[in-house]
TIZA-414639 format. One line per field, with one value per residue (C-alpha): x, y, z; residue number from 1; residue in three letters. Coordinates in steps of 0.1 Angstrom, whole numbers, always signed. Each point is the difference from the previous one (the first is absolute). Example, Ala and Ser with C-alpha at 12.3 -4.5 7.8 and 13.67 -1.06 7.14 Angstrom:
2
u (+123; +14)
v (-45; +34)
w (+78; -7)
num (1; 2)
residu (ALA; SER)
//
This chain:
250
u (+249; -2; -16; +32; +13; -33; +3; +35; -11; -29; +23; +25; -29; -12; +35; +5; -32; +2; -21; -22; -4; -32; +8; +1; +37; +12; -24; +12; +36; -9; -18; +17; +8; -31; -23; +15; -7; -36; -4; +14; -24; -29; +11; +0; -35; -12; +14; -15; -35; +0; +12; -28; -26; +10; +0; -34; -15; +13; -12; -35; -3; +9; -20; -31; +3; +5; -30; -23; +9; -4; -34; -11; +13; -19; -32; +2; +17; -21; -34; +14; +13; +36; +15; +32; +7; -8; +26; +26; -6; +7; +35; +10; +27; -25; -23; +24; +7; -37; -16; -33; +17; +20; -32; -26; +24; +6; -37; -9; +27; -14; -35; +11; +18; -31; -22; +24; +2; -37; -3; +26; -17; -32; -20; +9; +19; -22; +20; -28; +0; +4; +33; +13; -10; +15; +33; -2; -5; +30; +21; -13; +10; +35; +6; -16; +23; +31; -11; -9; +33; +19; -19; +10; +37; +22; -27; +15; +33; -19; -18; +33; +17; -29; -1; +37; +15; -10; +16; +32; +1; -7; +28; +24; -15; +5; +36; +7; -14; +21; +31; -9; -3; +32; +18; -14; +11; +35; +5; -19; -19; -36; -11; -33; +17; +20; -32; -22; +26; +4; -37; -7; +26; -16; -36; +10; -3; -35; -11; +15; -18; -33; +7; +5; -29; -28; +1; +5; -32; -19; +10; -8; -35; -6; +12; -20; -31; +9; +5; -34; -16; +17; -12; -36; +3; +13; -28; -26; +14; +4; -35; -14; +21; -13; -36; +6; +14; -30; -24; +19; +2; -37)
v (-216; +35; +29; +18; -32; -3; +36; -6; -31; +19; +28; -24; -16; +33; +11; -32; +7; +26; +31; +8; +36; +7; +32; -2; +8; -28; -25; +8; -6; -32; -14; -25; +6; -19; +18; +33; -10; -8; +34; +18; -19; +10; +36; +1; -16; +26; +30; -14; -5; +35; +15; -18; +11; +37; -2; -16; +25; +30; -17; -7; +34; +18; -23; +4; +38; +2; -24; +20; +32; -16; -14; +35; +14; -27; +10; +32; -11; -30; +16; +27; -26; +10; -34; +12; +24; -29; -22; +27; +7; -36; +2; +32; -2; +8; -29; -26; -18; -5; -34; +14; +22; -30; -21; +26; +19; -30; -8; +35; +0; -33; +15; +32; -19; -21; +30; +17; -32; -2; +36; -4; -30; +21; -30; -20; -26; -4; -3; +1; +11; -35; -5; +33; -9; -35; +16; +23; -29; -18; +32; +1; -36; +6; +32; -14; -30; +21; +25; -26; -18; +32; +6; -34; +6; -8; -18; -34; +9; +10; -33; -18; +19; -5; -37; -8; +24; -21; -31; +19; +11; -35; -13; +23; -11; -37; +7; +20; -26; -27; +22; +6; -37; -8; +26; -15; -35; +13; +19; -24; +29; -6; +29; +17; +32; -14; -18; +31; +23; -22; -5; +38; +7; -25; +13; +35; -10; -15; +33; +19; -22; +6; +37; +1; -23; +16; +35; -17; -20; +30; +21; -28; -4; +38; +5; -30; +16; +33; -17; -17; +34; +15; -29; +6; +37; -7; -25; +25; +28; -19; -14; +35; +12; -28; +7; +37; -9; -23; +27; +27; -21; -7)
w (+569; +14; -18; -10; -17; -19; -11; -12; -20; -16; -10; -16; -20; -12; -9; -21; -20; -28; +4; -30; -10; -18; -17; -39; -4; +24; -14; -35; +11; +17; -30; -23; -37; -12; +24; -12; -36; +9; +18; -31; -23; +23; +0; -38; +0; +25; -20; -32; +15; +15; -33; -19; +26; -2; -38; -1; +25; -21; -33; +13; +15; -32; -22; +21; +0; -37; -6; +21; -18; -34; +9; +10; -34; -19; +16; -19; -32; -10; +1; -23; -24; +4; -4; -16; +30; +24; -18; +0; +37; +9; -15; +18; +26; +28; -8; -16; +32; +9; -5; -14; -26; -13; -4; -9; -23; -22; +0; -11; -27; -14; +1; -17; -27; -6; -3; -24; -22; -1; -11; -27; -15; -3; +11; -31; +20; +31; +31; +25; +36; +12; -18; +14; +35; -4; -10; +30; +23; -15; +6; +36; +6; -13; +19; +32; -1; -4; +26; +27; -7; +5; +33; +12; -8; +31; +19; -9; +17; +31; +1; -5; +28; +23; -5; -1; +26; +31; -16; -8; +36; +12; -21; +18; +34; -8; -11; +32; +23; -17; +4; +37; +8; -19; +21; +32; -11; -8; +32; +22; +17; +5; +22; -4; -9; -29; -13; +3; -16; -30; -5; +5; -27; -23; +5; -11; -36; +5; +17; -29; -25; +16; +2; -37; -9; +20; -17; -34; +5; +13; -30; -24; +13; +1; -36; -12; +13; -16; -34; +4; +7; -31; -21; +12; -7; -35; -7; +12; -20; -33; +3; +4; -30; -22; +10; -8; -35; -7; +10; -18; -32; +0)
num (1; 2; 3; 4; 5; 6; 7; 8; 9; 10; 11; 12; 13; 14; 15; 16; 17; 18; 19; 20; 21; 22; 23; 24; 25; 26; 27; 28; 29; 30; 31; 32; 33; 34; 35; 36; 37; 38; 39; 40; 41; 42; 43; 44; 45; 46; 47; 48; 49; 50; 51; 52; 53; 54; 55; 56; 57; 58; 59; 60; 61; 62; 63; 64; 65; 66; 67; 68; 69; 70; 71; 72; 73; 74; 75; 76; 77; 78; 79; 80; 81; 82; 83; 84; 85; 86; 87; 88; 89; 90; 91; 92; 93; 94; 95; 96; 97; 98; 99; 100; 101; 102; 103; 104; 105; 106; 107; 108; 109; 110; 111; 112; 113; 114; 115; 116; 117; 118; 119; 120; 121; 122; 123; 124; 125; 126; 127; 128; 129; 130; 131; 132; 133; 134; 135; 136; 137; 138; 139; 140; 141; 142; 143; 144; 145; 146; 147; 148; 149; 150; 151; 152; 153; 154; 155; 156; 157; 158; 159; 160; 161; 162; 163; 164; 165; 166; 167; 168; 169; 170; 171; 172; 173; 174; 175; 176; 177; 178; 179; 180; 181; 182; 183; 184; 185; 186; 187; 188; 189; 190; 191; 192; 193; 194; 195; 196; 197; 198; 199; 200; 201; 202; 203; 204; 205; 206; 207; 208; 209; 210; 211; 212; 213; 214; 215; 216; 217; 218; 219; 220; 221; 222; 223; 224; 225; 226; 227; 228; 229; 230; 231; 232; 233; 234; 235; 236; 237; 238; 239; 240; 241; 242; 243; 244; 245; 246; 247; 248; 249; 250)
residu (MET; SER; LEU; PRO; VAL; ILE; ASP; VAL; VAL; ASN; GLN; MET; VAL; LEU; ALA; ALA; GLU; PRO; VAL; MET; SER; PHE; ASP; LEU; LEU; ASN; MET; TRP; ARG; SER; MET; GLY; PRO; PHE; ALA; LYS; LEU; ILE; ALA; VAL; VAL; LEU; ALA; ILE; MET; SER; VAL; TRP; SER; LEU; ALA; VAL; ALA; VAL; GLU; ARG; ILE; VAL; THR; TYR; SER; ARG; SER; GLY; ALA; ALA; SER; ARG; LYS; TYR; ALA; ALA; GLU; LEU; ALA; THR; LEU; LEU; PRO; ALA; GLY; LYS; PHE; LYS; GLU; ALA; VAL; GLU; LEU; ALA; HIS; THR; LYS; GLU; PHE; ALA; LYS; GLY; TYR; LEU; PRO; LYS; VAL; LEU; GLY; LEU; ALA; LEU; GLU; GLU; TYR; ARG; GLN; GLY; ILE; GLU; SER; HIS; GLY; LYS; ASP; GLY; GLY; LYS; HIS; GLU; ILE; GLY; GLU; PHE; ASP; ILE; VAL; ALA; ALA; VAL; ASN; ARG; ALA; ILE; ASP; ARG; SER; THR; LEU; ARG; THR; ILE; THR; ASP; MET; ARG; ARG; GLY; LEU; GLY; SER; LEU; ALA; THR; ILE; GLY; SER; THR; ALA; PRO; PHE; VAL; GLY; LEU; LEU; GLY; THR; VAL; ALA; GLY; ILE; ILE; THR; ALA; PHE; GLN; ALA; MET; ALA; ALA; THR; GLY; SER; GLY; GLY; LEU; GLY; SER; VAL; SER; ALA; GLY; ILE; ALA; GLU; ALA; LEU; VAL; THR; THR; ALA; PHE; GLY; LEU; LEU; VAL; ALA; ILE; PRO; ALA; VAL; MET; PHE; PHE; ASN; TYR; PHE; THR; ASN; ARG; VAL; GLU; GLU; ILE; GLN; VAL; ASP; VAL; ASN; ASP; SER; THR; THR; GLU; LEU; VAL; ASP; PHE; MET; ILE; LYS; GLU; GLY; ARG)
//
């Protein structure tokens, strides 16, 4: 067979095989209904994870700034015995979103009420500093649990998206490969171009699933570390406050 004849045969084979365009618009048009449904689901998961990430970043930033300012204010109010002012400061708009004002404000309110009750009794019904501190510790436990739970809000959805998105994409890939092989069996064409085109279309959902899952997992790990740091900060601050109350009471 001469070279011109071989060239003609190669051109006929290439013409018989479909050409796959890898731009997003053509790939979307070539995807089947089920694969499009999977892509829409993954897009919703991606938007949801990004929205949660942005909301958490803003929340942690504002809460941290308010907590630092409140701690600085307490450094001047507590030595002066201005517990009422410290409690009122924790409920102002500027400090209400901080995690330390939420916890320490309730503890100071409990301590102030205990001191006032002790003063009204005139010492007839002995309350004792231990009982007051125990009440403060219970208030700290309640407020810490609520505050840390609020700091963790949304992290469960990030963990769910990060763990399920690859499997959702894989589901679309499996369905796409099945559809590609069914089309090959129906048409009787088994060229490399038809196989690779179908598989490439099917693998798009897997790539999309990984693209959704990787940022979600990274955000989840980052926010989990931030919550642990907040919890340590709360524990340190509440311990120092209780120590101050014990020394101040004595």
